[in-house]
C-alpha positions as CSV (number, residue, x, y, z in Angstrom):
1,M,0.1,0.1,0.0
2,G,2.8,2.3,0.8
3,A,4.5,1.9,-2.4
4,V,1.3,2.4,-4.5
5,S,0.8,5.8,-2.6
6,F,4.4,6.6,-3.2
7,L,4.0,6.1,-7.0
8,I,0.5,8.1,-7.0
9,I,2.2,10.9,-5.3
10,S,5.3,10.8,-7.6
11,N,3.0,10.6,-10.5
12,L,0.9,13.8,-9.5
13,K,4.3,15.6,-8.9
14,I,5.6,14.7,-12.1
15,N,2.3,15.7,-13.9
16,Q,2.5,19.1,-12.1
17,K,6.1,19.7,-13.1
18,R,5.3,18.7,-16.6
19,T,2.4,21.3,-16.8
20,E,4.8,24.0,-15.4
21,L,7.4,23.3,-18.0
22,L,4.6,23.2,-21.0
23,N,3.5,26.5,-19.8
24,R,7.0,28.0,-19.7
25,I,7.7,26.5,-23.1
26,D,4.5,28.3,-24.5
27,S,5.7,31.5,-23.0
28,L,9.2,31.1,-24.4
29,K,7.7,30.5,-27.9
30,A,5.7,33.7,-27.7
31,E,8.9,35.6,-26.7
32,I,10.8,34.0,-29.7
33,Q,7.9,35.1,-31.9
34,I,8.2,38.8,-30.5
35,L,11.9,38.8,-31.0
36,E,11.8,37.4,-34.4
37,E,9.3,40.2,-35.4
38,Q,11.7,42.8,-33.8
39,S,14.7,41.2,-35.8
40,E,12.7,41.5,-39.1
41,E,12.0,45.3,-38.4
42,L,15.6,46.0,-37.5
43,Q,16.8,44.1,-40.6
44,S,14.3,46.3,-42.9
45,G,15.7,49.4,-41.2
46,L,19.2,48.3,-41.9
47,T,18.2,48.0,-45.5
48,E,17.1,51.6,-45.5
49,I,20.0,52.9,-43.7
50,E,22.2,51.4,-46.5
51,T,20.5,53.5,-49.2
52,E,22.4,56.6,-50.3
53,A,19.1,58.6,-50.2
54,Y,18.9,58.0,-46.4
55,W,22.5,59.4,-45.8
56,E,21.9,62.4,-48.0
57,E,18.7,63.0,-46.1
58,K,20.5,62.8,-42.7
59,A,23.6,65.0,-44.2
60,R,21.0,67.7,-45.1
61,E,19.5,67.6,-41.8
62,Q,22.7,68.5,-40.3
63,G,23.2,71.4,-42.6
64,Y,25.6,69.8,-45.2
65,K,25.1,70.6,-48.9
66,K,26.5,69.2,-52.3
67,P,29.2,71.3,-54.1
68,G,27.6,74.0,-56.2
69,E,24.3,74.1,-54.2
70,E,23.2,77.0,-52.4
71,Q,21.5,76.7,-48.9
72,V,18.3,78.7,-48.2
73,V,17.4,79.5,-44.7
74,V,13.9,80.8,-44.2
75,L,13.5,83.2,-41.2
76,P,10.4,84.1,-39.6
77,P,8.9,87.6,-40.4
78,E,9.9,90.5,-38.3
79,E,7.6,91.6,-35.9
80,T,6.6,95.2,-36.1
81,E,4.7,97.0,-33.6
82,E,1.8,98.8,-35.1
83,V,0.5,102.0,-33.4
84,P,-3.4,101.7,-33.9
85,E,-4.6,105.3,-35.2
86,V,-6.7,107.1,-32.6
87,E,-9.9,108.1,-34.3
88,T,-10.5,111.9,-33.8
89,S,-13.6,113.6,-34.0
90,I,-14.3,116.3,-36.4
91,W,-14.0,119.0,-33.6
92,Q,-10.7,117.6,-32.4
93,K,-9.3,118.0,-36.1
94,I,-10.7,121.6,-36.2
95,K,-8.8,122.3,-33.0
96,N,-5.9,120.8,-34.2
97,W,-6.2,122.7,-37.5
98,F,-6.1,126.2,-35.5
99,K,-3.2,124.9,-33.1
100,R,-0.9,124.7,-36.2
101,D,-0.9,128.3,-37.1
């Protein structure tokens, strides 16, 4: 009876351990899938970086230019302070006209 009990308990422990390991395998497979997708994205990024157009764009962002080209810098418009004209009444205009003389 003791031997049968020992075998049953051992079998339950082995099944429990097997379940844990299968769960671990599933999670590792999912992680591998994610890492493979990231690797593919990085590989496509490397392909883009290897093109001459990519490096030319990066160089232009840094302010470099090709020989014979001119760089154009667009500046923001200057802010001018406008003084609003004060409306004067007809009587004020007449008064100012007499003051000038």
